[in-house]
N, C-alpha and C positions, 0 to 999 in steps of 0.2 A: 327346175327348182325357183324355190320362191325364198326369196330372200328376206329375213325378217327386220322390219322398224319397229322404232316405238317412239312416240312421244315422249321425252322425259327418262326414267328410268326404266330398265327392263322387269317385268311383271315377275313375282318369284315362280319358278317353277320351270321355266322355259329358258332350254339350252340352247347352245348351236347358233350361227348367224344364216344357216339354210336350209330348207325340206326341201325333199324332193318333190314333191305333189306341186299343185298348182290350185290356187284360189282365184275363183269368181265371180264378183260383186254384180247382180242384175239387181236395179232399182227402180223401181216405177209407182207411181200413185195407183189406186184400188180402179179396176176395170180397163189397161191400158194394152191388156194380152200378154203382160207377165210371163204368167202360168203357161200359156200356149209356148211361148218363144222358150221357156225354158227347157219345158216336154219336147220342143224341138231339137233344142242344141244336145240335152242328155241322150236324145236316141240318137244324131248325128256322132258322138261323138264315144257311144259303146258300143256303135257298127265298127267303129274305130280300133275297139280294141280297149277302149281308156275304161280306168273302173270310176263309177262317178256316183258321190255320194251329195246330198243337200240337206239345208237346212233352213229355218228361220226364223224371224224375231217369234219369242212366245212360246218355243219349243220343249225347253228342258223341265225338268222334273219337277224341281224346286221351285221357278217361279212361273212357268206357263201357264197353269191352271189359277192363281190370281191376275195374272193378266188378262187371261180370257173375263174372267169375272169382272173386271173392272170395265174394258169394254162393252161390257151388256148392260152398264148402267149402275154398278155396284162402284160408286163413287168414291177414291182415293183422292189428297191432295196429290199435287206434282213431286215433291221429296219421294213418297211413298212409290207413284209411278216409276219414279227413272229410277229408282233402287231395285223395283220387281226387274226392269229393265237390263240394268245394270250386271242383276245376278242372273239373270237367262241369260247375256251375252256369255260371263265369265263360265258359268256352269258348262252350254255347250262351248266355248273354246278349249276348255280343259280335257272333257270327257269324248268329244266328235271332232273337229276341227284339227287341233295339233295333233293327235294320234292319225287321222286319215292322210294328214300331209307326211307325216312322217314316214306313214306307207307308202307315200309316192302316188296317193289317191287325187282324183280330182274334184275337188269341191266346191260345190255350186251353193253360194251364199245368196237368196233370193230374198233376201229382201227380206253358193255352191263351190265344189273341190275336184279335179279328176288326176287319174293314174294310169299307166300303161300297165 
């Protein structure tokens, strides 16, 4: 079970105090082998019968494209870039992460979630 905890008020649309899935967060700077470790962990968990999903920054439909463009040199001011990242996170939280946790999946956030 994943216990839901929030800084301050609970965001709208998020009910209950626990979800049957698990959230695993893997962070690290570029080129430290994070993708390799994630692939190994996913294989290990799936071999043991867990359903695994993964996500990462700048992967949502509404914001991902703008973040990728900004990273390629299209300059955005800091507030706009932070709003892109916040939109990206919230979209993935609502559409991917919470539904997967509710279904009992393991979700790998890599800078992932798991279920049996």
